[in-house]
C-alpha positions as CSV (number, residue, x, y, z in Angstrom):
1,X,-77.5,34.6,-16.8
2,X,-74.0,34.1,-15.7
3,X,-72.9,37.6,-16.5
4,X,-72.6,38.7,-12.9
5,X,-70.3,35.7,-12.2
6,X,-68.0,36.6,-15.0
7,X,-68.0,40.3,-14.1
8,X,-67.3,39.5,-10.5
9,X,-64.1,37.8,-11.5
10,X,-63.0,41.0,-13.3
11,X,-64.3,43.4,-10.8
12,X,-63.0,42.1,-7.6
13,X,-59.4,41.3,-8.7
14,X,-57.7,44.5,-8.0
15,X,-58.4,44.8,-4.3
16,X,-54.9,46.3,-3.7
17,X,-55.1,48.6,-6.7
18,X,-53.5,52.0,-6.4
19,X,-56.6,53.8,-7.6
20,X,-55.7,57.5,-7.4
21,X,-57.3,58.3,-10.7
22,X,-56.6,62.0,-10.1
23,X,-52.9,61.2,-10.6
24,X,-52.9,61.4,-14.4
25,X,-51.1,59.1,-16.7
26,X,-48.9,61.9,-18.1
27,X,-47.8,62.8,-14.5
28,X,-46.6,59.2,-14.0
29,X,-44.8,59.2,-17.3
30,X,-43.1,62.5,-16.5
31,X,-42.0,61.0,-13.2
32,X,-40.7,58.0,-15.1
33,X,-38.7,60.3,-17.4
34,X,-37.2,62.2,-14.5
35,X,-36.4,59.1,-12.5
36,X,-32.9,59.3,-11.1
37,X,-32.3,55.6,-10.5
38,X,-33.8,52.2,-11.1
39,X,-35.6,51.9,-7.8
40,X,-37.6,55.0,-8.6
41,X,-38.3,53.6,-12.1
42,X,-39.4,50.3,-10.6
43,X,-41.8,52.1,-8.3
44,X,-43.3,54.1,-11.2
45,X,-43.7,50.9,-13.3
46,X,-45.5,49.5,-10.3
47,X,-47.9,52.4,-10.3
48,X,-48.4,52.2,-14.1
49,X,-49.2,48.5,-13.9
50,X,-51.9,49.3,-11.3
51,X,-53.1,52.3,-13.4
52,X,-53.8,50.1,-16.4
53,X,-55.3,47.2,-14.4
54,X,-58.8,48.1,-15.5
55,X,-58.0,49.9,-18.7
56,X,-55.5,47.8,-20.7
57,X,-54.3,44.4,-19.4
58,X,-51.6,44.4,-22.1
59,X,-50.2,47.7,-20.9
60,X,-50.4,46.6,-17.3
61,X,-48.6,43.4,-18.2
62,X,-45.9,45.4,-20.0
63,X,-45.2,47.6,-17.0
64,X,-45.3,44.7,-14.6
65,X,-42.6,43.0,-16.7
66,X,-40.4,46.1,-16.5
67,X,-40.9,46.2,-12.8
68,X,-40.0,42.6,-12.5
69,X,-36.8,43.0,-14.5
70,X,-35.5,45.8,-12.2
71,X,-36.6,43.9,-9.1
72,X,-34.6,40.9,-10.2
73,X,-31.6,43.0,-11.2
74,X,-31.6,44.6,-7.7
75,X,-32.4,41.4,-6.0
76,X,-35.5,42.9,-4.3
77,X,-37.5,39.8,-3.7
78,X,-40.6,41.4,-2.2
79,X,-41.0,43.6,-5.3
80,X,-40.3,40.6,-7.5
81,X,-43.2,38.8,-5.8
82,X,-45.4,41.9,-6.2
83,X,-44.6,42.2,-10.0
84,X,-45.3,38.5,-10.5
85,X,-48.7,39.0,-8.8
86,X,-49.4,41.8,-11.2
87,X,-48.6,39.5,-14.1
88,X,-50.8,36.8,-12.7
89,X,-53.8,39.2,-12.6
90,X,-53.0,40.5,-16.1
91,X,-52.7,37.0,-17.6
92,X,-56.0,36.1,-15.9
93,X,-57.6,39.2,-17.6
94,X,-56.1,38.1,-20.9
95,X,-57.5,34.5,-20.4
96,X,-54.0,33.1,-20.3
97,X,-54.7,30.9,-17.3
98,X,-51.5,28.8,-17.5
99,X,-49.3,31.8,-17.4
100,X,-51.4,33.3,-14.6
101,X,-51.0,30.2,-12.5
102,X,-47.3,30.1,-13.1
103,X,-46.9,33.7,-12.1
104,X,-49.1,33.4,-8.9
105,X,-47.3,30.2,-7.8
106,X,-43.9,31.8,-8.3
107,X,-44.9,34.9,-6.4
108,X,-46.3,32.8,-3.6
109,X,-43.1,30.8,-3.3
110,X,-41.0,34.0,-3.1
111,X,-43.3,35.8,-0.6
112,X,-43.5,32.8,1.7
113,X,-39.7,32.7,2.0
114,X,-38.6,34.8,5.0
115,X,-35.3,35.7,3.3
116,X,-37.2,37.9,0.8
117,X,-37.7,40.4,3.7
118,X,-33.9,40.9,4.0
119,X,-33.6,42.8,0.6
120,X,-35.9,45.8,0.7
121,X,-35.9,49.3,-0.6
122,X,-38.6,51.4,1.1
123,X,-42.2,51.0,2.2
124,X,-44.9,53.5,2.8
125,X,-46.9,54.0,6.0
126,X,-44.0,52.8,8.1
127,X,-44.7,49.2,7.2
128,X,-42.3,46.4,8.2
129,X,-40.9,44.0,5.5
130,X,-42.9,41.2,7.2
131,X,-46.2,43.2,6.9
132,X,-45.5,43.9,3.2
133,X,-44.8,40.3,2.4
134,X,-48.0,39.2,4.2
135,X,-49.9,41.9,2.3
136,X,-48.5,40.5,-1.0
137,X,-49.4,37.0,0.0
138,X,-52.9,38.2,0.8
139,X,-53.2,39.7,-2.6
140,X,-51.7,36.7,-4.2
141,X,-54.1,34.2,-2.6
142,X,-57.1,36.4,-3.3
143,X,-56.3,36.6,-7.0
144,X,-55.3,33.0,-7.2
145,X,-58.7,32.1,-5.7
146,X,-60.4,34.1,-8.5
147,X,-58.3,32.2,-11.1
148,X,-59.4,28.9,-9.5
149,X,-63.0,30.2,-9.7
150,X,-62.6,31.0,-13.4
151,X,-61.3,27.5,-14.2
152,X,-63.9,25.8,-12.0
153,X,-61.7,24.5,-9.2
154,X,-64.0,25.2,-6.3
155,X,-62.0,23.4,-3.7
156,X,-58.8,25.3,-4.3
157,X,-60.8,28.5,-4.7
158,X,-62.2,28.2,-1.2
159,X,-58.8,27.2,0.2
160,X,-57.1,30.3,-1.4
161,X,-59.9,32.6,-0.2
162,X,-59.5,31.3,3.4
163,X,-55.7,31.8,3.1
164,X,-56.3,35.3,1.9
165,X,-58.7,36.0,4.8
166,X,-56.2,34.7,7.3
167,X,-53.4,37.0,5.9
168,X,-55.8,40.0,5.8
169,X,-56.9,39.5,9.4
170,X,-53.3,39.1,10.6
171,X,-52.4,42.6,9.3
172,X,-55.8,44.2,10.0
173,X,-56.6,44.9,6.3
174,X,-60.3,45.5,6.4
175,X,-60.6,46.4,2.7
176,X,-59.1,43.0,1.8
177,X,-61.5,41.2,4.1
178,X,-64.4,43.2,2.5
179,X,-63.4,41.9,-1.0
180,X,-63.4,38.4,0.3
181,X,-66.9,38.8,1.7
182,X,-68.0,40.2,-1.7
183,X,-66.8,37.0,-3.3
184,X,-68.6,34.9,-0.8
185,X,-71.7,36.9,-1.7
186,X,-71.3,36.1,-5.4
187,X,-70.8,32.4,-4.5
188,X,-74.1,32.3,-2.6
189,X,-75.7,34.3,-5.4
190,X,-74.6,31.6,-7.9
191,X,-76.2,29.0,-5.6
192,X,-79.3,31.2,-5.5
193,X,-79.0,31.5,-1.7
194,X,-80.0,35.2,-1.8
195,X,-80.3,35.9,1.9
196,X,-76.8,34.6,2.5
197,X,-75.5,36.5,-0.5
198,X,-77.1,39.7,0.9
199,X,-75.7,39.1,4.3
200,X,-72.1,38.8,3.0
201,X,-72.6,41.9,0.7
202,X,-73.6,43.9,3.8
203,X,-70.6,42.6,5.7
204,X,-68.4,43.7,2.8
205,X,-69.9,47.2,3.0
206,X,-69.2,47.2,6.7
207,X,-65.5,46.3,6.2
208,X,-65.1,48.8,3.4
209,X,-66.5,51.5,5.6
210,X,-63.9,50.8,8.2
211,X,-61.0,51.2,5.7
212,X,-60.5,54.5,4.0
213,X,-57.0,53.6,3.1
214,X,-55.6,50.1,2.6
215,X,-52.9,48.6,4.6
216,X,-50.5,48.4,1.7
217,X,-50.3,51.8,0.2
218,X,-51.8,55.2,0.9
219,X,-52.4,55.8,-2.8
220,X,-55.2,53.3,-2.7
221,X,-58.6,54.6,-1.5
222,X,-60.6,51.8,0.1
223,X,-64.0,53.0,-0.9
224,X,-63.0,53.1,-4.6
225,X,-64.5,49.6,-5.1
226,X,-67.7,49.9,-3.0
227,X,-69.6,50.4,-6.2
228,X,-69.0,46.8,-7.1
229,X,-70.7,45.8,-3.8
230,X,-73.8,47.9,-4.7
231,X,-73.8,46.1,-8.0
232,X,-74.0,42.8,-6.2
233,X,-76.7,44.0,-3.9
234,X,-78.7,45.3,-6.8
235,X,-78.4,41.9,-8.5
236,X,-79.6,40.2,-5.4
237,X,-82.7,42.4,-5.2
238,X,-83.3,41.8,-8.9
239,X,-83.3,38.0,-8.2
240,X,-85.7,38.6,-5.4
241,X,-88.0,40.5,-7.6
242,X,-87.5,43.7,-5.6
243,X,-86.9,45.9,-8.7
244,X,-87.1,49.3,-7.0
245,X,-84.4,48.4,-4.4
246,X,-82.4,46.8,-7.2
247,X,-82.5,50.0,-9.3
248,X,-81.6,52.1,-6.2
249,X,-78.5,49.9,-5.4
250,X,-77.2,49.7,-8.9
251,X,-77.7,53.4,-9.5
252,X,-75.7,54.1,-6.4
253,X,-73.0,51.7,-7.6
254,X,-73.0,53.4,-11.0
255,X,-72.5,56.8,-9.4
256,X,-69.6,55.6,-7.3
257,X,-68.0,53.9,-10.2
258,X,-68.3,56.9,-12.4
259,X,-66.8,59.2,-9.7
260,X,-63.9,56.8,-9.1
261,X,-63.4,56.3,-12.8
262,X,-63.6,52.5,-12.4
263,X,-64.4,51.4,-15.9
264,X,-64.8,47.7,-15.2
265,X,-67.2,48.4,-12.3
266,X,-69.1,51.0,-14.4
267,X,-69.5,48.6,-17.3
268,X,-70.9,46.1,-14.8
269,X,-73.3,48.6,-13.5
270,X,-74.6,49.2,-17.0
271,X,-74.8,45.5,-17.6
272,X,-76.8,45.0,-14.4
273,X,-79.1,47.9,-15.3
274,X,-79.6,46.4,-18.8
275,X,-80.7,43.1,-17.2
276,X,-83.0,44.9,-14.8
277,X,-84.8,46.9,-17.4
278,X,-85.1,43.7,-19.5
279,X,-86.9,42.1,-16.5
280,X,-89.2,45.1,-16.1
281,X,-90.1,45.0,-19.8
282,X,-88.3,48.2,-20.8
283,X,-86.3,46.9,-23.8
284,X,-85.4,50.3,-25.2
285,X,-83.7,51.4,-21.9
286,X,-82.2,47.9,-21.7
287,X,-80.6,48.3,-25.1
288,X,-79.2,51.7,-24.2
289,X,-77.4,50.4,-21.1
290,X,-76.3,47.2,-22.8
291,X,-74.6,49.3,-25.5
292,X,-72.9,51.4,-22.8
293,X,-71.7,48.2,-21.1
294,X,-70.6,46.9,-24.5
295,X,-68.5,50.0,-25.2
296,X,-66.7,49.8,-21.9
297,X,-66.1,46.1,-22.0
298,X,-64.5,46.5,-25.5
299,X,-62.3,49.2,-24.0
300,X,-61.1,47.0,-21.1
301,X,-60.9,43.9,-23.4
302,X,-63.5,42.0,-21.3
303,X,-64.7,39.7,-24.1
304,X,-67.1,37.7,-21.8
305,X,-68.8,41.0,-21.0
306,X,-69.0,41.9,-24.7
307,X,-70.6,38.6,-25.5
308,X,-73.2,38.9,-22.7
309,X,-73.9,42.5,-23.8
310,X,-74.7,41.3,-27.3
311,X,-76.9,38.6,-25.8
312,X,-78.8,41.1,-23.7
313,X,-79.3,43.3,-26.7
314,X,-80.6,40.3,-28.6
315,X,-83.1,39.6,-25.8
316,X,-84.2,43.2,-25.8
317,X,-84.8,43.2,-29.5
318,X,-86.7,39.9,-29.1
319,X,-89.0,41.7,-26.6
320,X,-89.6,44.3,-29.3
321,X,-90.4,41.5,-31.7
322,X,-87.5,42.6,-33.9
323,X,-86.5,39.1,-34.9
324,X,-83.9,39.9,-37.4
325,X,-82.0,42.2,-35.1
326,X,-82.4,39.8,-32.2
327,X,-81.0,37.0,-34.4
328,X,-78.1,39.1,-35.6
329,X,-77.0,40.0,-32.1
330,X,-77.5,36.5,-30.8
331,X,-75.4,35.2,-33.7
332,X,-72.6,37.6,-32.7
333,X,-72.9,36.6,-29.1
334,X,-72.9,32.9,-29.9
335,X,-69.9,33.3,-32.2
336,X,-68.0,35.2,-29.4
337,X,-69.0,32.6,-26.8
338,X,-67.9,29.8,-29.1
339,X,-64.6,31.5,-29.7
340,X,-64.2,32.2,-26.0
341,X,-65.1,28.6,-25.1
342,X,-62.6,27.3,-27.6
343,X,-59.9,29.6,-26.2
344,X,-61.1,28.7,-22.7
345,X,-60.8,25.0,-23.4
346,X,-57.4,25.4,-24.9
347,X,-56.3,27.5,-21.9
348,X,-57.9,25.1,-19.5
349,X,-55.9,22.2,-21.0
350,X,-52.7,24.2,-20.8
351,X,-53.7,25.3,-17.2
352,X,-54.3,21.7,-16.3
353,X,-50.9,20.8,-17.7
354,X,-49.4,23.6,-15.5
355,X,-51.5,22.4,-12.6
356,X,-50.5,18.8,-13.2
357,X,-46.8,19.9,-13.4
358,X,-47.3,21.9,-10.2
359,X,-48.9,18.9,-8.6
360,X,-45.9,16.8,-9.7
361,X,-43.6,19.5,-8.3
362,X,-45.5,19.6,-5.0
363,X,-45.5,15.8,-4.9
364,X,-41.8,15.8,-5.5
365,X,-41.3,18.4,-2.8
366,X,-43.5,16.3,-0.5
367,X,-41.4,13.2,-1.3
368,X,-38.2,15.1,-0.9
369,X,-39.6,16.4,2.4
370,X,-40.5,12.9,3.5
371,X,-37.1,11.6,2.4
372,X,-35.4,14.5,4.2
373,X,-37.5,13.8,7.3
374,X,-36.7,10.1,7.1
375,X,-33.0,11.0,6.8
376,X,-33.3,13.3,9.7
377,X,-35.0,10.6,11.7
378,X,-32.3,8.1,10.7
379,X,-29.5,10.4,11.5
380,X,-31.3,11.3,14.7
381,X,-31.7,7.7,15.6
382,X,-28.0,6.9,14.8
383,X,-27.0,10.0,16.7
384,X,-29.2,8.8,19.6
385,X,-27.7,5.3,19.4
386,X,-24.2,6.8,19.4
387,X,-25.1,9.1,22.3
388,X,-26.6,6.1,24.1
389,X,-23.5,4.0,23.5
390,X,-21.3,6.9,24.7
391,X,-23.5,7.3,27.8
392,X,-23.5,3.5,28.3
393,X,-19.7,3.4,27.9
394,X,-19.3,6.3,30.2
395,X,-21.6,4.8,32.8
396,X,-19.7,1.4,32.4
397,X,-16.4,3.2,32.8
398,X,-17.7,5.2,35.7
399,X,-19.1,2.1,37.3
400,X,-15.9,0.2,36.9
401,X,-13.9,3.1,38.2
402,X,-16.3,3.4,41.1
403,X,-15.9,-0.3,41.8
404,X,-12.1,0.1,41.8
405,X,-12.4,3.1,44.0
406,X,-14.7,1.2,46.3
407,X,-12.3,-1.7,46.4
408,X,-9.4,0.6,47.0
409,X,-11.4,2.4,49.6
410,X,-12.3,-0.9,51.2
411,X,-8.6,-1.9,51.4
412,X,-7.7,1.4,52.7
413,X,-10.4,1.2,55.3
414,X,-9.2,-2.3,56.3
415,X,-5.6,-1.0,56.5
416,X,-6.8,2.0,58.4
417,X,-8.8,-0.2,60.7
418,X,-5.8,-2.5,61.2
419,X,-3.6,0.5,61.8
420,X,-6.2,1.8,64.2
421,X,-6.1,-1.5,66.0
422,X,-2.3,-1.4,66.0
423,X,-2.3,2.1,67.3
424,X,-4.9,1.2,69.9
425,X,-2.8,-1.8,70.9
426,X,0.3,0.3,71.0
427,X,-1.5,2.9,73.0
428,X,-2.7,0.2,75.4
429,X,0.9,-1.1,75.7
430,X,2.1,2.5,76.1
431,X,-0.4,3.1,78.8
432,X,0.6,-0.2,80.5
433,X,4.3,0.7,80.2
434,X,3.4,4.2,81.4
435,X,1.6,2.6,84.4
436,X,4.5,0.3,85.1
437,X,6.9,3.3,84.8
438,X,4.7,5.2,87.2
439,X,4.7,2.3,89.6
440,X,8.4,1.8,89.2
441,X,9.0,5.4,89.7
442,X,6.8,5.3,92.7
443,X,8.6,2.2,94.1
444,X,12.0,3.8,93.3
445,X,10.9,7.0,95.1
446,X,9.7,4.8,98.0
447,X,13.0,2.9,98.0
448,X,14.9,6.1,98.0
449,X,12.7,7.3,100.8
450,X,13.1,4.0,102.7
451,X,16.9,4.2,102.0
452,X,17.0,7.7,103.3
453,X,15.0,6.8,106.3
454,X,17.1,3.7,106.9
455,X,20.2,5.7,106.4
456,X,19.0,8.3,108.8
457,X,18.2,5.5,111.2
458,X,21.4,3.7,110.5
459,X,23.6,6.5,111.4
460,X,22.6,6.7,115.2
461,X,22.8,2.9,115.4
462,X,26.2,2.8,114.0
463,X,27.3,5.4,116.5
464,X,25.8,3.4,119.3
465,X,27.3,0.2,117.9
466,X,30.7,1.8,117.5
467,X,30.4,3.4,120.9
468,X,29.4,0.0,122.4
469,X,32.4,-1.7,120.7
470,X,34.6,1.0,122.1
471,X,33.1,0.6,125.5
472,X,33.4,-3.2,125.3
473,X,37.1,-2.9,124.4
474,X,37.6,-0.5,127.2
475,X,35.9,-2.8,129.6
476,X,38.0,-5.7,128.5
477,X,41.1,-3.6,128.8
478,X,40.0,-2.6,132.3
479,X,39.3,-6.2,133.3
480,X,42.7,-7.3,132.0
481,X,44.4,-4.4,133.7
482,X,42.9,-5.3,137.1
483,X,44.2,-8.7,136.8
484,X,47.7,-7.4,136.5
485,X,49.9,-6.7,139.5
486,X,49.8,-3.2,140.6
487,X,53.2,-2.6,139.3
488,X,52.4,-3.5,135.9
489,X,49.2,-1.6,135.9
490,X,49.1,1.5,133.9
491,X,48.5,4.6,135.6
């Protein structure tokens, strides 16, 4: 039977659900009536949408729409992404897969944009806007993976689960990681790899045990959804033929689900118990639990569960050899399955249209991105060419200026060298002239000295000469006088 697969899609969706069931609906409505502003009303709508997650998808969708309207009016992008994620879950529960896909993709687009973190109101647990946006992306990818699982797109389901796991690990949200491991467990169960399924179920319990409060909001108690894990473990043991361990695990899950008032999980526990008692040939007990599951699944509008409950009752009546009753319930189950399959096919076609449109949009975005990159490359290349030409021109101009400067410098050097030679020649001439002057000065000094000496020598000679001349004249006068008669002589 594929009941456990269908139930898993319902059970494991709300892994960020604010599940404080002790906070009654009338209390939320009183808070809404006393709300002083739109931001408080938006927060209450958010809580109400969570409250009706497992009770009434229509009501949850209504409150999520009201939350979305206020978030858009106040331009609070993070809360807009949160409300759209609500709607994606609600549309999935209502089997409106195209609308679910549109809501999830729009929420993902908003939450991935860093600008959404600039318009915030308030967050609990001192969370940063970045942490909250990652938390919403975590939820979004997880729920989107379940949607892909519902429509049979295994490749995208695995991709979205891995994205969710990456987001959860980045913010340390162990509860979210636990839910991802639960889904891996259901996948292995679907492949009848029971040991692997049990391993991932035990991993999920480990991560749930580490998280008493989720990362996103203190109003969510992490262990609220542990009952669903015990349901999975019980189903694994049932498949292995270990009916006692199966009964123990499912009973434990039933107890937790009843205490936490998780109707979807509780209905699943009853459905698993019904199957178990059917395997152990206890049709009366099987019918009792199948009818309990049927009642809850009707309340939460889980039509797949209703159809499988009817089918289980039919099988139990068949074990009792009550052919008419078995046929009657089988007819109801078949009719419901046919109706659901018709709606499913219709929704799948519409989903495929949305998926195709999304692929076209993504392809267009990819083409636009390629064109943009090509333009950037072209502009970068042109800019590089321009820069290269500018650099080449500057180098050419600098080279030319350098050559001019070198030529000018060369001429200057030649002139300086010539001037140097001229100066050296002048200096040589000056030195020669100086030497000649020194020699002339020395000769002049020597001439003066010689003249002085000659003068000094000349003075005594002149005296002697003059004296000699006088003496000569006196001698001649004496001689002439002696020749005269005595009478004529002078006395």
